[in-house]
DSSP file (Angstrom, degrees, kcal/mol; ACC not computed):
  #  RESIDUE AA STRUCTURE BP1 BP2  ACC     N-H-->O    O-->H-N    N-H-->O    O-->H-N    TCO  KAPPA ALPHA  PHI   PSI    X-CA   Y-CA   Z-CA
    1    1 A F     >        0   0    0      0, 0.0     4,-2.2     0, 0.0     5,-0.2   0.000 360.0 360.0 360.0 -40.5  -10.2   21.8  -38.5
    2    2 A A  H  >  +     0   0    0      1,-0.2     4,-2.4     2,-0.2     5,-0.1   0.867 360.0  53.3 -62.0 -36.4   -6.8   22.5  -40.0
    3    3 A E  H  > S+     0   0    0      2,-0.2     4,-2.4     1,-0.2    -1,-0.2   0.896 107.7  50.7 -66.2 -39.4   -8.5   24.5  -42.8
    4    4 A Q  H  > S+     0   0    0      2,-0.2     4,-2.3     1,-0.2    -2,-0.2   0.912 111.0  48.6 -63.5 -42.5  -10.4   26.7  -40.3
    5    5 A V  H  X S+     0   0    0     -4,-2.2     4,-2.3     2,-0.2    -2,-0.2   0.916 111.3  50.1 -62.9 -43.5   -7.1   27.4  -38.5
    6    6 A A  H  X S+     0   0    0     -4,-2.4     4,-2.3     1,-0.2    -2,-0.2   0.907 110.6  49.6 -63.2 -41.8   -5.4   28.3  -41.8
    7    7 A K  H  X S+     0   0    0     -4,-2.4     4,-2.5     1,-0.2    -1,-0.2   0.909 111.6  48.5 -63.5 -41.9   -8.2   30.6  -42.8
    8    8 A K  H  X S+     0   0    0     -4,-2.3     4,-2.4     2,-0.2    -1,-0.2   0.876 110.0  52.2 -66.0 -36.5   -8.1   32.4  -39.4
    9    9 A A  H  X S+     0   0    0     -4,-2.3     4,-2.2     2,-0.2    -2,-0.2   0.918 111.2  46.5 -65.1 -43.2   -4.4   32.7  -39.7
   10   10 A V  H  X S+     0   0    0     -4,-2.3     4,-2.2     2,-0.2    -2,-0.2   0.919 112.4  50.7 -64.7 -42.8   -4.7   34.3  -43.1
   11   11 A A  H  X S+     0   0    0     -4,-2.5     4,-2.1     1,-0.2    -2,-0.2   0.907 110.1  49.8 -61.1 -42.1   -7.4   36.6  -41.9
   12   12 A S  H  X S+     0   0    0     -4,-2.4     4,-2.2     1,-0.2    -1,-0.2   0.905 110.5  49.4 -63.8 -41.5   -5.3   37.7  -38.9
   13   13 A R  H  X S+     0   0    0     -4,-2.2     4,-2.4     1,-0.2    -1,-0.2   0.862 109.4  52.7 -66.9 -34.6   -2.4   38.4  -41.2
   14   14 A L  H  X S+     0   0    0     -4,-2.2     4,-2.4     2,-0.2    -2,-0.2   0.879 107.9  50.9 -67.8 -37.5   -4.6   40.4  -43.5
   15   15 A V  H  X S+     0   0    0     -4,-2.1     4,-1.9     2,-0.2    -2,-0.2   0.939 112.0  47.1 -62.6 -46.8   -5.8   42.5  -40.5
   16   16 A D  H  X S+     0   0    0     -4,-2.2     4,-2.0     1,-0.2    -2,-0.2   0.900 110.9  52.3 -61.1 -41.0   -2.2   43.2  -39.5
   17   17 A F  H  X S+     0   0    0     -4,-2.4     4,-2.5     1,-0.2    -1,-0.2   0.901 105.8  54.9 -61.2 -41.9   -1.4   44.0  -43.2
   18   18 A G  H  X S+     0   0    0     -4,-2.4     4,-2.2     1,-0.2    -1,-0.2   0.894 107.6  49.3 -59.8 -40.7   -4.3   46.5  -43.2
   19   19 A L  H  X S+     0   0    0     -4,-1.9     4,-2.5     1,-0.2    -1,-0.2   0.902 110.2  50.8 -65.4 -40.4   -2.9   48.3  -40.2
   20   20 A K  H  X S+     0   0    0     -4,-2.0     4,-2.6     2,-0.2    -2,-0.2   0.889 109.2  51.3 -63.9 -38.7    0.6   48.4  -41.8
   21   21 A V  H  X S+     0   0    0     -4,-2.5     4,-2.6     2,-0.2    -2,-0.2   0.919 110.4  49.0 -64.1 -43.5   -0.9   49.9  -45.0
   22   22 A Q  H  X S+     0   0    0     -4,-2.2     4,-1.5     2,-0.2    -2,-0.2   0.928 112.8  47.1 -61.7 -45.3   -2.7   52.6  -43.0
   23   23 A Q  H  X S+     0   0    0     -4,-2.5     4,-0.8     1,-0.2    -2,-0.2   0.912 113.2  48.3 -64.1 -42.1    0.5   53.5  -41.1
   24   24 A A  H >< S+     0   0    0     -4,-2.6     3,-0.6     1,-0.2    -1,-0.2   0.905 110.1  52.0 -64.8 -40.8    2.5   53.6  -44.2
   25   25 A G  H 3< S+     0   0    0     -4,-2.6    -1,-0.2     1,-0.2    -2,-0.2   0.796 112.9  44.7 -66.9 -28.0    0.0   55.8  -46.0
   26   26 A M  H 3< S+     0   0    0     -4,-1.5     2,-0.3    -5,-0.2    -1,-0.2   0.531  87.6 108.8 -92.9  -7.0   -0.1   58.3  -43.1
   27   27 A N    X<  -     0   0    0     -4,-0.8     3,-1.6    -3,-0.6    -3,-0.0  -0.556  64.1-146.1 -74.6 128.3    3.7   58.4  -42.7
   28   28 A A  T 3  S+     0   0    0     -2,-0.3    -1,-0.2     1,-0.3    -4,-0.0   0.779  99.5  57.3 -64.0 -26.2    5.2   61.7  -43.9
   29   29 A A  T 3  S+     0   0    0      2,-0.1    -1,-0.3    -3,-0.0     2,-0.1   0.134  76.2 149.3 -91.4  20.8    8.3   59.8  -45.1
   30   30 A F    <   -     0   0    0     -3,-1.6     2,-0.7    -6,-0.1     3,-0.1  -0.363  32.3-160.2 -60.7 124.2    6.2   57.5  -47.4
   31   31 A D     >> -     0   0    0      1,-0.2     4,-3.0    -2,-0.1     5,-0.6  -0.925   4.6-156.5-109.1 108.2    8.3   56.5  -50.4
   32   32 A E  H  >5S+     0   0    0     -2,-0.7     4,-1.4     1,-0.2     5,-0.3   0.869  88.7  45.6 -54.9 -43.4    5.9   55.4  -53.1
   33   33 A T  H  >5S+     0   0    0      2,-0.2     4,-1.3     3,-0.2    -1,-0.2   0.969 122.9  31.1 -67.5 -54.5    8.5   53.2  -54.9
   34   34 A A  H  >5S+     0   0    0      2,-0.2     4,-2.1     1,-0.2    -2,-0.2   0.923 122.1  47.1 -73.1 -45.2   10.1   51.4  -51.9
   35   35 A D  H  X5S+     0   0    0     -4,-3.0     4,-2.6     1,-0.2     5,-0.2   0.898 111.8  49.5 -68.8 -40.5    7.1   51.3  -49.6
   36   36 A L  H  X<S+     0   0    0     -4,-1.4     4,-2.7    -5,-0.6    -1,-0.2   0.892 110.4  51.7 -65.0 -37.6    4.6   50.1  -52.2
   37   37 A A  H  X S+     0   0    0     -4,-1.3     4,-2.2    -5,-0.3    -2,-0.2   0.919 111.7  46.7 -63.5 -42.3    7.0   47.3  -53.3
   38   38 A A  H  X S+     0   0    0     -4,-2.1     4,-2.0     2,-0.2    -2,-0.2   0.907 113.5  48.2 -66.0 -41.7    7.4   46.2  -49.7
   39   39 A L  H  X S+     0   0    0     -4,-2.6     4,-2.4     2,-0.2    -2,-0.2   0.895 111.2  50.5 -66.0 -39.3    3.6   46.3  -49.1
   40   40 A Q  H  X S+     0   0    0     -4,-2.7     4,-2.4     1,-0.2    -2,-0.2   0.905 109.9  50.4 -65.0 -40.4    3.0   44.3  -52.3
   41   41 A A  H  X S+     0   0    0     -4,-2.2     4,-2.0     2,-0.2    -1,-0.2   0.888 110.1  51.3 -63.0 -38.3    5.6   41.7  -51.3
   42   42 A A  H  X S+     0   0    0     -4,-2.0     4,-1.9     2,-0.2    -2,-0.2   0.930 111.7  45.2 -65.6 -45.2    3.9   41.4  -47.9
   43   43 A V  H  X S+     0   0    0     -4,-2.4     4,-2.6     1,-0.2     5,-0.2   0.874 110.6  54.8 -68.4 -35.4    0.4   40.9  -49.4
   44   44 A D  H  X S+     0   0    0     -4,-2.4     4,-2.5     1,-0.2    -1,-0.2   0.913 108.0  50.0 -62.0 -40.8    1.9   38.4  -51.9
   45   45 A G  H  X S+     0   0    0     -4,-2.0     4,-2.1     2,-0.2    -2,-0.2   0.892 110.6  49.3 -63.1 -40.5    3.3   36.4  -49.0
   46   46 A I  H  X S+     0   0    0     -4,-1.9     4,-1.4     2,-0.2    -2,-0.2   0.931 113.6  45.3 -64.5 -45.2    0.0   36.4  -47.2
   47   47 A L  H  < S+     0   0    0     -4,-2.6     4,-0.3     2,-0.2    -2,-0.2   0.862 111.2  52.3 -71.3 -34.7   -1.9   35.2  -50.3
   48   48 A R  H >< S+     0   0    0     -4,-2.5     3,-1.1     1,-0.2     4,-0.2   0.917 110.2  49.4 -63.9 -41.1    0.6   32.6  -51.1
   49   49 A A  H 3< S+     0   0    0     -4,-2.1     3,-0.4     1,-0.2    -1,-0.2   0.807 114.3  46.6 -65.9 -28.4    0.3   31.3  -47.6
   50   50 A G  T >< S+     0   0    0     -4,-1.4     3,-2.0     1,-0.2     6,-0.4   0.326  76.7 105.7 -97.5   7.8   -3.4   31.3  -47.9
   51   51 A N  T <  S+     0   0    0     -3,-1.1    -1,-0.2    -4,-0.3    -2,-0.1   0.785  77.4  57.7 -60.2 -25.8   -3.7   29.6  -51.3
   52   52 A D  T 3  S+     0   0    0     -3,-0.4     2,-0.5    -4,-0.2    -1,-0.3   0.622  94.9  77.4 -79.4 -11.3   -4.9   26.4  -49.7
   53   53 A T  S X> S-     0   0    0     -3,-2.0     3,-0.8     1,-0.1     4,-0.5  -0.856  80.0-139.0-100.5 133.8   -7.8   28.2  -48.1
   54   54 A G  T 34 S+     0   0    0     -2,-0.5     4,-0.5     1,-0.2     3,-0.4   0.820  95.7  50.5 -61.4 -35.5  -10.7   29.0  -50.5
   55   55 A G  T 3> S+     0   0    0      1,-0.2     4,-1.9     2,-0.2    -1,-0.2   0.657  88.3  79.9 -82.2 -15.6  -11.4   32.5  -49.3
   56   56 A A  H <> S+     0   0    0     -3,-0.8     4,-2.4    -6,-0.4    -1,-0.2   0.876  91.2  51.7 -63.4 -37.9   -7.9   34.0  -49.4
   57   57 A K  H  X S+     0   0    0     -4,-0.5     4,-1.5    -3,-0.4    -1,-0.2   0.882 107.3  52.6 -68.0 -36.6   -8.0   34.6  -53.1
   58   58 A R  H  > S+     0   0    0     -4,-0.5     4,-0.7     1,-0.2    -1,-0.2   0.912 111.3  46.8 -64.8 -39.7  -11.3   36.4  -52.9
   59   59 A V  H >X S+     0   0    0     -4,-1.9     4,-1.2     1,-0.2     3,-1.2   0.900 106.9  59.1 -65.3 -39.9   -9.9   38.7  -50.3
   60   60 A G  H 3X S+     0   0    0     -4,-2.4     4,-0.9     1,-0.3    -1,-0.2   0.824  96.9  60.3 -59.6 -32.3   -6.8   39.2  -52.4
   61   61 A D  H 3< S+     0   0    0     -4,-1.5     4,-0.4     1,-0.2    -1,-0.3   0.806 108.5  44.8 -64.5 -27.9   -8.9   40.6  -55.2
   62   62 A L  H <X S+     0   0    0     -3,-1.2     4,-1.9    -4,-0.7    -1,-0.2   0.697  96.6  74.5 -87.9 -20.9  -10.0   43.3  -52.9
   63   63 A V  H  X S+     0   0    0     -4,-1.2     4,-3.0     1,-0.2     5,-0.2   0.877  88.7  58.8 -64.9 -39.1   -6.6   44.1  -51.4
   64   64 A D  H  X S+     0   0    0     -4,-0.9     4,-2.2     1,-0.2    -1,-0.2   0.923 108.9  44.4 -57.5 -45.6   -5.3   45.9  -54.5
   65   65 A D  H  > S+     0   0    0     -4,-0.4     4,-2.3     2,-0.2    -1,-0.2   0.893 113.8  50.4 -66.0 -39.1   -8.1   48.5  -54.4
   66   66 A A  H  X S+     0   0    0     -4,-1.9     4,-2.1     2,-0.2    -2,-0.2   0.899 110.0  50.5 -65.4 -39.8   -7.7   48.9  -50.7
   67   67 A L  H  X S+     0   0    0     -4,-3.0     4,-1.4     2,-0.2    -2,-0.2   0.915 110.3  49.6 -63.8 -43.2   -4.0   49.5  -51.1
   68   68 A E  H  X S+     0   0    0     -4,-2.2     4,-0.8    -5,-0.2     3,-0.3   0.917 112.0  47.8 -63.3 -42.9   -4.6   52.1  -53.8
   69   69 A R  H  < S+     0   0    0     -4,-2.3     3,-0.4     1,-0.2    -1,-0.2   0.868 108.4  56.2 -64.8 -35.2   -7.1   53.9  -51.6
   70   70 A A  H  < S+     0   0    0     -4,-2.1    -1,-0.2     1,-0.2    -2,-0.2   0.810 115.0  36.2 -68.3 -29.4   -4.7   53.8  -48.6
   71   71 A V  H  < S+     0   0    0     -4,-1.4    -1,-0.2    -3,-0.3    -2,-0.2   0.434  94.2  96.7-106.6   0.6   -1.9   55.6  -50.5
   72   72 A T  S  < S-     0   0    0     -4,-0.8     3,-0.1    -3,-0.4   -47,-0.0  -0.807  76.9-123.6 -92.4 123.4   -3.9   58.0  -52.6
   73   73 A P        -     0   0    0      0, 0.0    -2,-0.1     0, 0.0    -1,-0.0  -0.307  33.5-100.7 -62.6 147.9   -4.1   61.5  -51.1
   74   74 A P              0   0    0      0, 0.0    -5,-0.0     0, 0.0     0, 0.0  -0.306 360.0 360.0 -66.6 154.4   -7.7   62.8  -50.5
   75   75 A D              0   0    0     -3,-0.1    -3,-0.0    -2,-0.0     0, 0.0   0.481 360.0 360.0 -70.6 360.0   -9.1   65.3  -53.0
């Protein structure tokens, strides 16, 4: 049961992180250097917290691509 709770907690934090990435990417005052470092630190914290849950690392592999897409201007 504790593992299920931990997985749900990590998933919830990843959803919150996704919203923060979207907001940061749409912010006109987006500072690539500072904001990306803060976002990377946030995702690292989520993944470290989820290391005991088997699925967190698989999600972490996808986060880098999602972060890049969120901050790359459309063509």
